[in-house]
FIMAR-675527 format. One record per residue (C-alpha): residue number from 1; residue in three letters; x, y, z. Coordinates in steps of 0.5 Angstrom, whole numbers, padded with zeros to 4 digits. Each point is the difference from the previous one (the first is absolute). Layout:
BEGIN
 drendren koldren     x     y     z
      NUM     ALA     X     Y     Z
...
END
This chain:
BEGIN
 drendren koldren     x     y     z
        1     UNK  0103  0058 -0010
        2     UNK  0004 -0004 -0004
        3     UNK -0002 -0006 -0005
        4     UNK  0002 -0005  0004
        5     UNK -0004  0002  0006
        6     UNK -0006  0002 -0004
        7     UNK  0000 -0008 -0002
        8     UNK  0001 -0002  0007
        9     UNK -0006  0004  0003
       10     UNK -0004 -0003 -0006
       11     UNK  0002 -0007  0002
       12     UNK -0002  0001  0007
       13     UNK -0007  0003 -0002
       14     UNK -0001 -0006 -0005
       15     UNK  0002 -0005  0006
       16     UNK -0005  0003  0004
       17     UNK -0005 -0001 -0005
       18     UNK  0002 -0007 -0002
       19     UNK -0001 -0002  0008
       20     UNK -0007  0004  0000
       21     UNK -0002 -0004 -0006
       22     UNK  0002 -0007  0002
       23     UNK -0004  0001  0007
       24     UNK -0006  0002 -0004
       25     UNK  0001 -0006 -0005
       26     UNK  0001 -0005  0006
       27     UNK -0007  0003  0003
       28     UNK -0004  0000 -0006
       29     UNK  0003 -0007 -0002
       30     UNK -0002 -0003  0006
       31     UNK -0007  0003  0000
       32     UNK -0005 -0004 -0004
       33     UNK -0008 -0002 -0001
       34     UNK -0006 -0001 -0004
       35     UNK -0006  0003 -0002
       36     UNK -0006 -0004 -0001
       37     UNK -0007  0002 -0003
       38     UNK -0005 -0005  0003
       39     UNK -0006  0004 -0003
       40     UNK -0001  0006 -0004
       41     UNK -0006  0002 -0004
       42     UNK -0001  0000 -0007
       43     UNK  0002  0007 -0001
       44     UNK  0007 -0001  0002
       45     UNK  0005 -0005 -0004
       46     UNK  0006 -0003  0003
       47     UNK  0005 -0003 -0005
       48     UNK  0007 -0002  0000
       49     UNK  0005 -0001  0005
       50     UNK  0004  0006  0000
       51     UNK  0004  0002  0007
       52     UNK -0003  0006  0004
       53     UNK  0003  0004  0006
       54     UNK -0004  0000  0006
       55     UNK  0000  0008  0000
       56     UNK -0005  0000 -0006
       57     UNK -0005 -0005  0003
       58     UNK -0004  0007  0003
       59     UNK  0000  0002 -0007
       60     UNK -0003 -0006 -0003
       61     UNK -0005  0000  0006
       62     UNK -0002  0007 -0002
       63     UNK -0001 -0001 -0007
       64     UNK -0004 -0006  0001
       65     UNK -0005  0004  0005
       66     UNK  0000  0006 -0006
       67     UNK  0004  0005  0005
       68     UNK  0006  0004 -0003
       69     UNK  0007 -0003  0000
       70     UNK  0006  0004  0002
       71     UNK  0006 -0004 -0003
       72     UNK  0000 -0003 -0007
       73     UNK  0004 -0007 -0002
       74     UNK  0001 -0005 -0005
       75     UNK -0003 -0005  0003
       76     UNK -0005 -0003 -0005
       77     UNK -0003 -0006  0004
       78     UNK -0007  0004  0001
       79     UNK -0005  0003 -0005
       80     UNK -0006  0004  0001
       81     UNK -0005 -0003 -0005
       82     UNK -0006  0004  0003
       83     UNK  0002  0007  0004
       84     UNK -0008  0001  0001
       85     UNK -0001 -0007  0004
       86     UNK  0006  0000  0005
       87     UNK  0000 -0004  0006
       88     UNK -0004  0002  0006
       89     UNK  0006 -0002  0005
       90     UNK  0007 -0003  0000
       91     UNK  0002 -0005  0005
       92     UNK  0007 -0001  0002
       93     UNK  0003 -0006  0004
       94     UNK  0007  0001  0002
       95     UNK  0004 -0006  0002
       96     UNK  0007  0000  0003
       97     UNK  0005 -0005  0000
       98     UNK -0001 -0003 -0007
       99     UNK  0002  0002 -0007
      100     UNK -0006 -0004 -0003
      101     UNK -0006 -0004  0002
      102     UNK -0001 -0003 -0007
      103     UNK  0006 -0005  0001
      104     UNK -0004 -0004  0005
      105     UNK -0008  0002 -0001
      106     UNK -0004  0000 -0006
      107     UNK -0003  0007  0000
      108     UNK -0002  0000 -0007
      109     UNK  0003  0008  0000
      110     UNK  0003  0004 -0005
      111     UNK  0007  0001  0003
      112     UNK  0006  0005 -0001
      113     UNK  0007  0000  0003
      114     UNK  0001  0006  0005
      115     UNK  0006  0004  0002
      116     UNK -0001  0003  0007
      117     UNK  0003  0007  0000
      118     UNK -0003  0003  0006
      119     UNK  0001 -0002  0007
      120     UNK -0008  0000  0002
      121     UNK -0005  0000 -0005
      122     UNK -0003  0007 -0001
      123     UNK -0006 -0002 -0004
      124     UNK -0005  0001  0006
      125     UNK  0002  0007  0001
      126     UNK  0000  0002 -0007
      127     UNK -0007 -0003 -0001
      128     UNK -0003  0003  0006
      129     UNK  0003  0007 -0002
      130     UNK -0003 -0001 -0007
      131     UNK -0006 -0003  0002
      132     UNK -0002  0006  0005
      133     UNK  0002  0005 -0005
      134     UNK -0005 -0002 -0005
      135     UNK -0005 -0002  0005
      136     UNK -0001  0006  0005
      137     UNK -0005 -0004  0005
      138     UNK  0005 -0005  0002
      139     UNK -0006 -0005 -0001
      140     UNK  0005 -0005 -0004
      141     UNK  0002 -0007  0004
      142     UNK  0008  0001  0000
      143     UNK  0002 -0006  0005
      144     UNK  0007 -0002  0002
      145     UNK  0000 -0006  0004
      146     UNK  0006 -0004  0003
      147     UNK -0004 -0007  0000
      148     UNK  0004 -0002  0006
      149     UNK -0003  0006  0004
      150     UNK -0007 -0002  0002
      151     UNK -0001  0007  0003
      152     UNK  0002  0003 -0007
      153     UNK -0006 -0004 -0003
      154     UNK -0005  0002  0006
      155     UNK  0002  0008 -0002
      156     UNK -0004 -0002 -0006
      157     UNK -0006 -0002  0003
      158     UNK -0005  0004 -0004
      159     UNK  0003 -0003 -0007
      160     UNK  0001 -0008  0002
      161     UNK -0005  0000  0006
      162     UNK  0003 -0004  0007
      163     UNK  0006 -0005 -0002
      164     UNK  0001 -0004  0006
      165     UNK  0007 -0002  0002
      166     UNK  0001 -0007 -0003
      167     UNK  0004 -0006  0003
      168     UNK  0003 -0005 -0005
      169     UNK -0004 -0005 -0002
      170     UNK  0002 -0007  0000
      171     UNK  0001 -0002 -0007
      172     UNK  0004 -0006 -0004
      173     UNK  0007  0003 -0001
      174     UNK  0006 -0004 -0003
      175     UNK  0005  0004  0003
      176     UNK -0002  0006  0004
      177     UNK  0000 -0001  0007
      178     UNK -0005  0003  0005
      179     UNK  0006  0000  0006
      180     UNK  0005  0004 -0004
      181     UNK -0001  0007  0001
      182     UNK  0001  0002 -0007
      183     UNK -0005 -0005 -0003
      184     UNK -0005  0002  0005
      185     UNK  0001  0008 -0001
      186     UNK -0001 -0002 -0008
      187     UNK -0006 -0004  0001
      188     UNK -0003  0005  0005
      189     UNK  0001  0006 -0005
      190     UNK -0003 -0005 -0005
      191     UNK -0006 -0001  0004
      192     UNK -0001  0008  0000
      193     UNK  0000  0000 -0007
      194     UNK -0005 -0005 -0001
      195     UNK -0004  0003  0005
      196     UNK  0000  0007 -0003
      197     UNK -0002 -0003 -0007
      198     UNK -0006 -0002  0003
      199     UNK -0002  0007  0002
      200     UNK  0002  0003 -0007
      201     UNK -0007 -0001 -0002
      202     UNK -0002  0005  0005
      203     UNK  0003  0006 -0004
      204     UNK -0004  0005 -0002
      205     UNK  0002  0002 -0007
      206     UNK -0003  0007 -0002
      207     UNK  0004  0002 -0007
      208     UNK  0005  0003  0004
      209     UNK  0007 -0002 -0001
      210     UNK  0003 -0004  0005
      211     UNK  0007 -0003  0002
      212     UNK  0002 -0006  0005
      213     UNK  0007 -0001  0002
      214     UNK  0001 -0007  0004
      215     UNK  0007 -0002  0002
      216     UNK  0002 -0007  0002
      217     UNK  0006 -0001  0004
      218     UNK  0001 -0007  0003
      219     UNK  0002 -0003 -0006
      220     UNK  0007  0003  0001
      221     UNK  0001 -0003  0007
      222     UNK -0002 -0007 -0002
      223     UNK  0004  0001 -0007
      224     UNK  0006  0002  0004
      225     UNK -0001 -0006  0005
      226     UNK -0001 -0005 -0004
      227     UNK  0004  0002 -0006
      228     UNK -0003  0003 -0007
      229     UNK  0000 -0006 -0004
      230     UNK -0002 -0005  0006
      231     UNK -0007 -0004  0000
      232     UNK -0003  0004  0005
      233     UNK  0001  0007 -0003
      234     UNK -0003 -0004 -0007
      235     UNK -0006 -0002  0004
      236     UNK -0001  0007  0003
      237     UNK  0000  0003 -0006
      238     UNK -0005 -0005 -0003
      239     UNK -0004  0001  0006
      240     UNK  0000  0008 -0001
      241     UNK -0001 -0001 -0007
      242     UNK -0006 -0003  0000
      243     UNK -0003  0005  0006
      244     UNK  0002  0006 -0005
      245     UNK -0004 -0003 -0006
      246     UNK -0006 -0001  0005
      247     UNK  0002  0007  0002
      248     UNK  0000  0003 -0007
      249     UNK -0007 -0003 -0002
      250     UNK -0003  0003  0006
      251     UNK  0002  0007 -0002
      252     UNK -0002 -0002 -0007
      253     UNK -0007 -0001  0002
      254     UNK  0000  0006  0005
      255     UNK  0001  0004 -0006
      256     UNK -0003 -0003 -0005
      257     UNK  0006 -0001 -0004
      258     UNK  0002  0007  0000
      259     UNK  0007 -0001  0004
      260     UNK  0007 -0001 -0001
      261     UNK  0003 -0005  0005
      262     UNK  0008 -0001  0000
      263     UNK  0005 -0004  0005
      264     UNK  0007  0003  0001
      265     UNK  0005 -0004  0002
      266     UNK  0007  0003  0003
      267     UNK  0006 -0003  0003
      268     UNK  0003  0006  0001
      269     UNK  0005  0000  0007
      270     UNK -0003  0006  0003
      271     UNK -0007 -0003  0001
      272     UNK  0003 -0006  0004
      273     UNK -0004 -0002  0006
      274     UNK  0004 -0005  0004
      275     UNK -0003 -0004  0005
      276     UNK  0004 -0006  0003
      277     UNK -0003 -0006  0004
      278     UNK  0002 -0003  0006
      279     UNK  0002 -0006 -0004
      280     UNK  0006  0004 -0003
      281     UNK  0002  0003  0006
      282     UNK  0001 -0006  0005
      283     UNK  0007  0002  0001
      284     UNK -0002  0007  0002
      285     UNK -0004 -0002  0006
      286     UNK -0006 -0001 -0004
      287     UNK -0001  0007  0000
      288     UNK -0005  0003 -0006
      289     UNK  0003  0006 -0004
      290     UNK -0004  0004 -0005
      291     UNK  0003  0005 -0004
      292     UNK -0003  0007 -0002
      293     UNK -0002  0000 -0007
      294     UNK  0004  0006 -0001
      295     UNK  0006 -0003  0003
      296     UNK  0002 -0002 -0007
      297     UNK -0001  0006 -0004
      298     UNK  0004  0004  0005
      299     UNK  0006 -0005  0000
      300     UNK  0000  0001 -0007
      301     UNK  0000  0007  0000
      302     UNK  0005  0001  0005
      303     UNK  0004 -0005 -0004
      304     UNK  0000  0002 -0007
      305     UNK  0001  0007  0002
      306     UNK  0006 -0001  0005
      307     UNK  0003 -0004 -0006
      308     UNK -0001  0006 -0005
      309     UNK  0002  0005  0005
      310     UNK  0007 -0004  0001
      311     UNK  0002 -0001 -0007
      312     UNK -0002  0008 -0001
      313     UNK  0004  0002  0005
      314     UNK  0006 -0004 -0002
      315     UNK -0001  0003 -0007
      316     UNK  0000  0007  0003
      317     UNK  0006 -0001  0004
      318     UNK  0004 -0003 -0005
      319     UNK -0002  0006 -0005
      320     UNK  0002  0005  0005
      321     UNK  0007 -0004  0002
      322     UNK  0002  0001 -0007
      323     UNK -0002  0007 -0001
      324     UNK  0006  0005  0000
      325     UNK -0002  0006  0005
      326     UNK  0004  0005 -0004
      327     UNK -0004 -0001 -0007
      328     UNK -0006 -0004  0002
      329     UNK -0003  0004  0006
      330     UNK -0003  0007 -0001
      331     UNK -0001  0000  0007
      332     UNK  0008  0000  0001
      333     UNK  0001  0005 -0005
      334     UNK -0005  0005  0002
      335     UNK  0002 -0001  0008
      336     UNK  0008  0001 -0001
      337     UNK  0003  0006  0000
      338     UNK  0006  0003 -0004
      339     UNK  0005  0004  0004
      340     UNK  0002  0006 -0003
      341     UNK  0006  0004  0001
      342     UNK  0001  0008 -0001
      343     UNK  0006  0002 -0004
END
């Protein structure tokens, strides 16, 4: 293979790597959030404001509970001052559709910028596996609840007792409206969070480590509908922030202070859940459209894979077109035959 052909093939490879890195950087730069520590015991110290990756959250939770960790990091935001008095429980509230709550709500929390580097938070699965490895009898409270799904809460009846389906209570609202579907859905999920808060005192603490993962979904649709900087979204964040403060205090009482309560906000596109109201679709025969929660994830996967594949194919074709079969192709040389003459 000549120097010129070798150079052209290297350029093709560099082109492919360039487009792949560009796509990955675009995906990473568009996904951000925040980790807010609402409550932590004296054995854990959170300081600074250094950025961390979402994939490292499971290591933070594991270390907080005194479990083994699998990955190391240069993140210096947490320090364990007393390894013999680690929290008995970790509580995570994952909020879709916002880079932060602290821009509109006073949570009195310690906050850290968060980079979203995975499609779905796998903290629950990692913690569940590590807890069950350490405690073989499976007596720990390991809970995963979507707060918009009343059936999921009902499945944890033994922990929280019976939580009745809640309708939004008529409260004084400045911007949110009950006759707007996105607003009503948010207020309904907010009431479910408040109803759950009243049941936290029923938790039976038994000196076994517990992990609770709650997911709040409806803020995303509300923010999409009104806009992320609208007065409606700011009011929603303020209401949610107030509810989370009461939620954190309830867990602190239930575990006598031996608990870590964290809020994770994320604006990553794959978590989008679009609910369009009838007011937006008047021109479409007043029909309601509800997009599946996985639609955006599937769309992004197909879109970016297609872009990377297309540019890779162009680079490969370009390199092949510029090859000299007589010099570059070992297949050509091995399969060609030379006619010999007998003298």
